[in-house]
N, C-alpha and C positions, 0 to 999 in steps of 0.2 A: 709436568703434565699440563697439556693444553686445556683451556676451558671453551666449550663450544656452546654458544647460544642457538636455540632453534625455536622458530616463531611459527605458529599455526594461525588460522583465521578465527577460530572459535575456540572457547575453553574446553568444550567437549572433545573437539578433534585432538586437541593438545594431549588430552589425557589418553585417548585411544591410541595415538601414535606412540606416546612415551611407554605405554604398556607393551605394545608390540616390540618396539626396539630394545626395551630393557628386559624383556621376557617376564614383565611383572615385578622385576626387582628394583623398585624405585622408591624414593621418599617424596612425598608431597607437601606443599605449603602454600597458603594464601598470599597472593601478592599484596602490595601496599594499598592498590585501588579497591581490593575487596572483590572485584569481579573476575579476575584471572588468577589461576593457580600456576605454581612453579613446580615442575616434577624433575628431580635430579637422580642421576645414576652414573655409573662409571662403565666405559666400554672402549672399543678401539674406533679411531676415526683416521682414515687414509693410512693404516698401517702403524699408528701410533696410539697408545693408551691416552683417553681424554676423560674429561669430566663434563658430562652434558647437563644442560639446563633447558628443559622444553617448557615453553610458555606459549601464550597466544595474544592476539589482539581481539577486539570484538568488532569485526567489519572494518570500515575505513577508519584510519587514525586521524586523517585531516580531512576538512572540507573547504571548498573554494567559497569566498564571500567577498563583497566589496568592503572597502575600508571606510571607517569613520563615517563622514556626513553622507556618503553616498549610499548608506542603508536607510536614511531617512527619506521617506516618500514626499515629505513637505518641502525639503530644502533643495532637492536636485531635479532638473529636467530630465525625464526618462530618456531623452535623445542622447544625453551625455554618457549613458551606460554602455553605449557601443565602442566607444574608444577612449574617451577622456578618463572614465572611473578606473582608478587602479584597484587590483584584486589582491587578496592575500590568502595564504592557506592557514585556517584556524582549526584548533582541535574539534573534531567532529562531535565529541561529547565530553565538554570540560569537566563534567563531574567525575569522569572515570580517570583523570589525569594520566591518560595513556602514555603521553610522551615521557613524563617523569618516571612511571612505572618501568618503561622499556629501557630508560637510561640507567635506572638503579640496577636492573638485572643484567644490562649489557656491560657495565662498567667493569674493566679487568678481563673481558672475554677476548679470546684470541681469533675466533672464527664465528661466522654466522651461517646457519642453514635455514633458508626460507621455505616453509611448509605451507604457503598461501594457496588458496584455491588456483588450480591451473587453468586460468581464463583471463581475459583482458583486465578486468577488475582486480583479479588476484595479482597480476603483475605490477599494477598500479599501486596496490598496497604494499608490495615488496619495497619499492622505492621510498614510500611513506616511513616504513620501518627502518629502512637504512638511513634516511635522513636523520632520525632520531638517534640511532644507536652508534653509528660509525665515529661520531666525535668522541665518544667516551671509551671506545674499544681499544685494546692494546695496539699501537702502531706496528704494522708488519715490516719484515725486511723487504728490501727494494723489489724482489721479484715473487714474493711469497704471495699466494693466493688465499683470500680470506672470506670471500662472498661465495655462497653455494646456493643453488636452487633445486628443489626436489620437486620431480614430476611424477604425479600419481593419479589415478582415476578412481581408486576406491580404497576403503579402510580395510584392507585384509592383509594378513601377514606376508603373503607373497608380494603384493603391490608396494607395500610400504618398504619392506627389505630390499626389494629391487630398486626402488626409487633412492634408498639410501647408498645403494652400490654404484649408482649411475647418476651421480649429482651433476647438474648443468649450471648455467649462469641466468640470472633474471633478464627479461627482454625489454630493453629501454624503449624500443618503438611502440610496443604494445601499450605500455605504461603512458607514453606520450598521446597515443590515440585516445586514451580514456581522459587525460588532461584536456585535450582539445574539446571532446564532447562536452565535458563538464563546463568549460568556459563558454562554449557557443549557447548551451542550454541556460546557463545563468544569465548572460548578457541579453540574449534575445528574448527569453522568457520574462525577465524581470521588466524589461523596457516595455514590451506590449501589455503585460499584465498590469503594471502600476498606471499606465495611461488609460486604458479602458475601464479599470476598476474605478479609478477617481472620476472619470467622465460620466460614466452610467450610474454609479451610486450617488453622485451628486444630483442626478435628474429624476431617477425612478425609484420607488419605494417598495416595489413587491417583486423584486428580482430573486429573492430568497436564496442568495449565494453570497457568502461573505467575501468571495474572491472571485473576480471574473478573469480566470486565467488564460494564458495563451502558452502553448508549448510547441516547439517545432515538431514533435512526434505526437503530442496529446491533441493537437488541433486536427491533424489529418485523420487520426483514430475516429474522433467525434464526427469527421467529414463522412466517413464510411457509413455510420449509423444514420445520419441525416439523409443522406443520398438514398437509402433504401426507404426511409420514411416517405421522402418525396415521391418514389415510385408508387408507394401504396397510395398516397393521396391523389395521384394524377392517373391511377388505374381506372379504366372504364371497363366493366365487364361485358363481354360479348356472349350472346346465346349460340350455342352449336348443338347439332344432332348427331346421335350415333345409332347405327343399325346393330341390333344384338339378335343373333340367332341361336336358337338350341336344337341339337339333333339327338335322336334317340337310338343308341347303337343296339339296345334291347329294351324290353319292356319296363325294366325297374330302374335303368340309369339314363341320365341325360348329360350332354356335353355342351358348354357355352362356347362358342366360337367368337373370335375377334375379327372385325370387319377390316379388310385390307386397306380401305380408303380411310381408315381411322375415324375422321369426322368430317361433316360438312356444315357451313355457316348459313346455308340457305334453306329455309323449311320447305319450300315448294320442291326443290330439287331432292331433298332428303325424303319426302313424301313419294316422289316418283320412284326412287330406289325401292322403298318399301313395297309400293304396288307391283313392281316388276318381280321382286324376290317372293312375294307372297303367292304368285302364280304357280311357282314351282313346289311341288309337294315332297320332293326328294332332294338330298344332298349328295353330290358325286364326289368321291375322293379322287383329286387330280394328282397328288404325289404324296409320298411317304418318305421322309428323309430321317437318317439316325446319324448323329454326329457325337463323338466323345469330346467333352469340353472340360477346361481345367479352370478352377478358381485359385488364383495364386496365394500363397502364404504371405503374410504381412513382411514388410521390410523391417530391419531392426528399429527399435524405439529411439526417436530423439525428443528433445524438449518440446517442440512445437506440437507434435502428435500426442505426447503425453498430456498436454494442457487441453488440447482439442477433445480428447476422449474423456478427461476428467470432468470438463464442463458439460459435454453432450450426453454422456452416459452415466457419470457418477454424480452429477449435479454440484460440482465444486467449482466455485470461482477460481480464475487462473492464480490470483494471489494467494489464495489459501491452499490450492494444490501445490504451488511452488514450496511454500513453507513446510507443508507435510513431507514432500519429496526431499527438501534439505534435511528435515530431521531424521528421516529414513537413511540418508547417506551418512550423516555425523555418526549415527548408530552402528553403521557397518552393514546394513541390510541391503542396500543397493549401491550401485557405482555412481559416479558424479552425474547429477541430474541436469546440468546445463551442457548440453552438446548438440551441435548441428548435424553430426555424422549418423549415418544409416548403414554403415558398412563395418563389420568386424575385421579387424586386422587379421593376417594369416597366422600370426602366433598367439591369438587369442584362446585360452582355455576353455573351450565351449562345454567340453565333457565334464570338467571340474565344476562349472557352474550348475550344470544339470544334475550332476550326483548329489549336490546339496539338497535338491528337492525331491529325492527319492522316497522319503518317508512321510511326506504331507498327504494326509488321506484324500485331499480334494484332487490331487494329480499324480499320485504314487504310481498308479497302474500305468498311465500314459508315459511317465518318465522311464519306468523300468523297461517297458517295451521298446522305447527309442534307444535305450543304452544297450539292450541285447541285440536288437536289429541293426544298430548303426545309426548315428544322427545324420541328417541331411544338412548339407552346407547351406548356411543362410543366403538369400538372395543378394546379389552385388548392388549396394546401394551408393549413396553419396558420401565420400570421404572429405570433410571439411578440415581435417588435420588437426582437430582439437582433442576431444576425448572419444573413447569407444561409445557405442550406443548405451542407453541405460539398461542395465542388467541386474537381476537379483544376485547378491554376492554370499547370502546365507539363508538358511531356512528359518522360517518364523511361523508363529501361530497366531491366530486371532486374539487369543488372550494376552499375548505379549504386546501386540500393537494397538489393538482395540480400534473401534469405530472407523473413522475416515483414513487413519493410518494403514489399517489392514485392508481396506477396499482398494487403496492405491497400489499397495504391495501385491495384492492379489493379481490386478490387471497387469502390473509390470511383469510378474512371473509368468502369467498364462500367455502374454505376448512374447515373452522370450522362448518359452517353450514352442509356441507356434512357429516362430522363425526357424527352428531346426527340425521342424516336422515336415511331412510330405505335403504336396499341394492336394487340395480337394478335387477329386475327379467325378465326373457325372455324365450320364448319357442324356442327350437331349434329342427327344423325338418331335419332328414338325409334321403335321398333317395338313395339307392344303385342300380345301373343299370348294366346290362351285355350287351356288344355288341360283339357278337361272344364270344371268350373265355375270352375277356378282361374285367375288372371291372372298373366302373366308379362311382364317387360320386357327389351328389349335396347337399349343406347345406343351410337352409334358417333360419332367426331369426325374431321372432316377440316380441316385447317388451310388456310384460303384466303389469309391475309396474315399471315406470322410476326410482323411488326413488331418490337417490342423484344425478342422472345425470341431473335432472332439474335445479339445481343449479350449476352444473359443466358440461355444455353441451358438452364440448370437450371429455368427457368420454363416451358420449351416444352410444348406440349400432348403427351402421350405417344402415340407411334404405336400404332395399334390395327388389328386385322384389319378390313378393309373389311366392311360389312354387305351382304348380298345385295340385289339389286333386287326389290322386291315390292310388292304393292298389297292394299288391304284385301279379305278374303275368300280370299286364297291360303292353301293348305294345305302343310304340311311335315311329313314323317314325324318322329315323336319317337324319338331316338335312346336316350336313357336317362333315367329319374327316379330320383334317390336322396335319402335323408334323411341329413343331415349332423348329427352331434352336436358342439356347441361349448360352450365355457364363456365367461362374462364374465370379463374380466381386470382386475386392479386398476390404478389410475394408476401411472405410473413417478415416480421422484423427480424434484424440480424440476430443469430444466436451468438453467444461468446466464441464457440467453435467456429462459425463462419467469419467472425471478425478476425480471429487469429490467423485463419488461412489468408485473408485479405492483406493483412499486415505483413505477413511472411512474403507473399507474393510480390507486394510493392516495396518491400525493404524498409518499412517503418518500424523502427526499433530493432533490439536483437533478441535472442532467445530469453535472455536475462531480463531485459527491460519490458517485454511486451505486456507482461502481468501488471506491472507499475503503471503503465499508460492507461490500460482498461480500467483499473482501480481509480485512477485519477479522475476519469471523466465521470465515474459514478459519485465520487466524493464532493466533486464540484457541483453536483446536482445538474449536470448536463444530460445524462440519461438515467433511467431507472431500470433495475433488473426486474423483468416481469416473469410469469411462470414459464418454465422451460428454458430459463437462463436466456431469455430473449431480451435485446437492448432497446428499450423505446426512448427516443430523445424527448426532453422537456421542451417546454416552450423557450426557455433561455437558450438551450443548446441549438435548437432550430434557428432562431433569430440571429445568433451568433454566426452560424455556418453561412446562412444566407446573406448576411452583412459582409462577410468575408469575400464570398463569391462576387457580390456586387461591386466591392472596392478593388480586390486584388485576388483573383481565383487562386494564385499560386500559393497564398497563405494557408489554403486548406486542401489543396490537391496534393498527392503523395510525391510528385515529381521531384520538388526541390528537396525534400528531406531524403529521398531515395539517392539523389545525386551526392548529398552531403555524406550519407553513410558510406558511400563507395569511396569517397575522398579520406574518410577516417580509416577505412580498411586499407587504403594504400599507405597511410602513415604507419599502421601497425606492420605492414610488410616492409617498411624502410623504402617505399617507392615515391612518397610525397613528402614535402618539406612541412613540418609541423606549423611554423609561423606563417608560411604563405597561405596554407589551407584557412588558417584562422582569420587572417587578414582579408583574404578573398571573400569568404563566406559572410563575415560581419559587415564587409562593405555592401553586399548585396542586401541583406536585411536591414541595414541602416537606411539605404534608400528606400526600401519598402516601407519602413516605419514611417519615414517623413511623408511619403504619398499617403500612407493610411491615415495619419493625424490630419492632413489637409482634406481628405475625403470623408471624414468620420460622419459628416452629415447624412451620408447614404445610409449608413447602419442605423444612425439614430432615427431616420423615418420609419425603419422596420421596428425599432423599439417602441416608438410612440403609439404604434397599432396594438402592440401586444402587452405593454405595461402601464402602469398608472403613474403619473408625476407625483413627486413627494408631497405636494401640498394636497393632493387628493386621497392620500394613504394615511392609515394610522388612526389613533384615537386621542382626542385631547387628553392631556395628563398634567402638566406642570406649566406655571407661568414663565414666560421669557422676562428677564431682568431689564430689558431694553425697552420693549413696547408693551409690557404687562398683559399681553394677550396670551391665550393658552397655546403651547407648543403641542404637537402630535407626536404621540410615541409609536414608532414603527417597529413592530415586533419582527417582521422577516429579517432574516440575516442580511447584513449585520444590523442588529438593533440599533436604533438611534433616535434622538429627537430633532424634530424639524419645526422651524418658526416660519410659516408662511408669509407672515407680515414683513419680517426682516429678511426673509430669504436665507436663513442660516441653518446649517445642520450641525448637530453635536452628537459625536460618537459617545457610546455608553460601553461599560464592561459587558462582554459576551457571556454566553452559557449560564444565565441566570434569570431570576425575574426582577422586574423594575416596578416599583410603585411610588406614590406620592408620599413623602415624609412629613406628615403632620402639617403640611402647609407653611413649614418654617422656611426662612429665607436665608441666603448667604449674606453676611454682613458687608462683604466687599462689593458685590455686583447686583444684589437684589433678585437673584435668580431663585426660583423655588427649588429646595433640595429634593432629591429622589433617593430611594433606599433600594440598594442592590443586594439580593440574597441568592445563595446557591442552594437554599432549602433548609428545612428545620434542623438537619444534623450539620449544616455547614456553616460557612461565615456570611456575615451580612454587614454592610457599612453604608452610611449616607455619602451623598456626593453632590457637589454643585455641577450642574452640566458645563457652565462656563469655565470654572476653575479646572475641571477634568480635562478640557481641550486646550485651555490657555493658562498654564500654571502662573499664579500670582506672585510667587516667591523665588528667588534665585536657587535655593536648595530643593526645589520641587521640579519634577518632570511631568511631561504629558502623561495622562493616564493614571494620576493619583486622586484617590477619594479623600474625604474628610480625615480619615484615620492615618493619613500621611501628610495633612495640612499644618504647617508650622505658624499658623495664626496665633498670636499670643493670648487672645481673649475670646475667640470664638468657642461657644460651649460644645460644639461637635468635633473640635480639632483635635490632633495628636497632642498638643500642648496641655489640653484640658482633660483628655481621657486615656493618655498614655500612662501605663502602670510600671512596667519593667522591661528589660531586655529579654527577647524571646530565649526560650530554654534550648532551641535546636538550631536555629540558624543565627549568623553573626550580625546582620545588619537589621534584623526585624525588631520591632517593639510590640509588646503585648497591649492591646488597646481594648478598653471596656466597651462592649456592645450594649449601649443604654436601651436598645429595643428588646432585648432578649428576656426580660423578666416575665414570669417568675423563675424560669429556668435560666439563670444568669450565666453568661460566659464572656470571656475575653479572647480575642484572637489576634495572632500575629499579623502585622500588615504586609509581610512579605511572603511568609511560607504558609503551610497548611496546618499549623499547630492551633488547637483550640483547647481552651482550659475552661472546664465547666466548674462553677462554684456557687455556694450559697443558694442552693435550690429552695425556693418558696420564700425567699428574703422579700420583704415589703419593698425596701430601697437600697440600691447600691450606689455609692458615690465615690469619686476619687478625690482624696483629700490633697490639699496644697502642701501638706507635710510629707517628708520623706523618711525612709528608715535609715537609722544609723548604721546598720550593718551592711546593708546591700544597696543603699541608694535608690530602692524602688519606691513608688509612691505608696502611701498608706491608703487603706480603703476604708471607708465608714460603711458599716452594714446595719440595716435596721430590719428586725424580724417581728412578725406578729407573735403575741405572747404564746398562742396555742401551738404555733409551729416552730418555736425557736429552739435550735439544737445547741445553743450557747449555755456553758455551765452556769448553774445556780439561777436558772430560769430568767437570765437576763436577755433583754430584746435588743440591745445596741452594743456594738463593740467596733473599735477603730484599731487597725493593726496592719501589719506587712503580711501579704498572703504567702510570702515565701519563708518568713522568719518566725511569725508568731504561733507559738504551739496551739493557741485556741483554733486558729484557721486550718491547721494542717489536714485533718479529717474531712474537711469541707470542700477541698481542691482536687479536681480530677482532670487529668491530662489526657487529650486524645490526639492521635496522629503523631505523637512525639516519640522519638527513638529513645529518649532518656528522660527521667525526672529531673527537676531542678536540684541543684546541688544541696538546697536547703532541706529538701525532703528525703534525704538519705537515712534518716533515723539516728538515734543515739541524742544524748543530751550533752554531748562534748561541745568543744568551742565550735561556733558556727563559722564557716569560711564564707564571706559575702561575695556576692557577684554584681558587678556594676550593672547599670541600666543600658548602657551602650548609647549610640547616637539618637538624637531625635526625640527624647522623652519630653523635655519642656525646657525653655530658655534658663530657668532657675537651676537646672540640673548640673551634675558635675562636669559633663561634656556638652558645653553650649553648642547648638546649631547655628548656622549663620543667621544673623538678625534679618527679618524680612525688610523689604524696601519700605519706605515711607508710605503709609497708608493712603494718603491722598493722591501720592504720585501713581500708586498702583490703581486706584479708582480712575484717574485721569487717562491712564494708558488704555483702559477698556473702551472709554466712550469716545476717544478721539477717532 
C-alpha cells in the first residue's frame, strides 16, 4: 500500500481538507513541533488503495537572508548588498523546526500532494516543502510520477473532491517570480534602509522612528500620501458665486432650481445676473424630458474592492480585513480571498451558492425570490486566470462569526446576491426653466425597479420630492432668487480606500501585498491614521519623500516599481529569464544607490529644517567615562545616549525605561551605569553604555548588559550575581536583580523567565559557595524578625533555592513552562541540574577568561 503525504498551508486548512476527503473517518495526532497536526486515513489514490497523511506548514517554510557578516550593519558597506553579499534560505521560524517536522513525516512516503494556497506565494511554498521532503521520500521508479498539486478555491466538499480528482503539477515559474521579488526587496530595501538609518539617526535626535526604512513598494505608497498632502498645503481657496432660484408650483410647495452656468468667479458679473433675473416675476418651462435610466449591479468581488469597502464602509484597516477574510476562508465560509478576477467562470455553481443563503433572516426573501424567478447572469468582468471572485460558500449567523467577522461576511454575501440580481431602473425627469434670459434646471428621479439596491440599500436612489406635472410653456411664479457666496475647498487626505485604488492603478504591490505596504508606512511612523481612516503623513514621512524627489524622483514615483512588477509577471508566465531580470533590476538600483549616497546632502538640508541635532535633544542623565560630562538621554525611538562633547552616541535596550543606577560606575571604563526596566512585573538590569556597545571580553556580544558580563570581580556582573541555569532555556542563567527588594526576584539573562522569591526579605546576597547537588550558587537571605517566614523564627538562612526544603515555598516561577526539577515534590533522591554556561569562573563549566584588564582599558582609550 502506498503512503501519500499531503501538505496544506495552515493547520486549520489541513484539518478541514482531511475531514472532507476521509468523510470524517480519520485519526489525528500532534506533530513533533507542536504547532502542526497529522491526520491519517485510508482511501484510494489514482485507482490504488493508499494510506494518507495530511499535515500542514505555517506559511513560508524558508526565508531569504544574507549570510554571516553581511547581517551586521557595522561590518559591511551597504553598497556591497547589491551584488557581493551572498544570500541563503533560512528557516522562517526556527522555533517551529518545520524542515525537521516535514522530513519526519515524509520519510518513507511514496507520493506527495501539495494543498498550498493557489497563488504565487503558494507555489513558492510548494517548492520549499519539496526541497525539505524529497530527499527522505522513497525513490520512484524511472517514469513514476510522485509530485502532485491540488488546485482549489474554497473549502467545500465539491471543490476539494474535485481538486483531488484533477491533480496537476506545481508551477516552477510562479515560484521563481516570488524568489525574484524576495531577493530584490531584500537587497534594495536593506541597502537603502541601513544607509539612511545610520546617517540620519547619527545626526538627529527626534526622528521618533527606530528604522528609517526604504522599500521599492513601500516608498511609492508613502509618495501617494505625501503628494496629496502637498496639494492640500499648496491649495489656495477661490471665492465663487452661485445663483439659486426657487419657484412655487402651488401655494404650499417650492422647487429649488440649479443654475445652468453652475458658478462664476467674478462678483460683479454674478451681481449683474442676479439683477437681470430679479426683473422676471415668472419662470417659464422650456422643456420637459423623461428618460429611463439604469444603475448597474456591481461586478463580482475581488480582493482590492473588498479591501476598499472594508476600509471606507466598515472602518477596518486593510491588514485587519485581510486577516479576517483569511479566517473566514479557512473555516469554509467564503472562497479564496486573494483574487484579481471579477468574472465568474461559465461552470460556476451560482445557484448552489445562492441556495446556501435561503434561510438567513436578513436576506431570505430576496434570495427565495431570485431562485423562483431565475437568477441574472453576473456582469462580465476581468478574468485574471487565478481564482473565482470572493463568494460566500456556506451560511453563517452573527453568533457564529461575531463582530468584524460577521460584518465582513455580511458584506461579501450581500455583494454576491447583488451580482446575480437585476439592475436598478429609475425614471429621470428633467425640467428646463428660463427666468429672464437665464436657464435653470430641475431633476427628479423615481425608482421603477429597485433590483440589486434591495440587498445593497446604501446604493439605492435617494428619495426626492416629486416634480410637479408640467408641460412646455407653463409659467410658475418665482419665489426667491439669491446669490450664494462659496469657496473652493482643498482635497482631503487620502483614505485607505483611495490609496488602494492608486496602488492598483499604478501596479504597486499585488492584491496580497497591498495591505502589508500600507501597514508598514503606519508602523514606521511615516503616516498616522486619522478619523475616517484618512492617512496623514508625519513630518518624517514628508521630509523623506521630498528628499527623494530632490535627489532622484524615480525612487518615490510608481513608474520603476510598476515596470519591475511587469517583469516579475513575465517570469511567472515563463516569458522572462529569472537571472536576467534580477541582474538588470539590481544594476539599476545599485547605480541609483551610489547617486543617492553622493547626493545625501540634499535630503540632509530638509532634515535640518525639521529635526533637532542630537546635541540639542534629550535630557542629561549619566556621565561619560571619557570626558566625565553628562550625556543626554534621547527618549525618542530608538532611545540612546549622546555625549555632545565627545560626539559619541551609545545605543540602549529598547521598549523599556532607562534611569541612572545609583551613580555607580563601570570598573573598566568609568562610565556611569544606567538601569533598564520593562516595568514592575518585568525584568530589569543595569548596564554600562560603553560595554553595551563595545563588548569588553571575547565571550560577550554587542547588546549585553551587566547580567551577561563576565567581569570576574565587578559587583554587578554575571560572575557575582548569577545563581543557576535557567529552568526553561538552554543557555540562560538566572541572575539576581539586586534592585528588586523588597519584592526580590531573579531573571533569566536570555529569555523571559522571572523567579520571585523571599518577599519582604531585608537582604538577599549571592554567596561564593555552590550547591553540592545542583552546582547552583547558594543564596544568603536576611529577614526582619517581624516578617520572617523561616522556621523557628530564624531571621537568616543560607541555602540553594532549588534544593533547600526551607526555601521551596518561598520561590515562585513566572512565565516558565515548567518548574525546576528540584521542585517536583517528594522527599526521594534529588536529581541535580547543572548551572550551565556563564555562571562564574569558579563554576564547573568555565567560561572563557576575560582579556587582561589593562589591555581592555587600553583598547578603550586608544
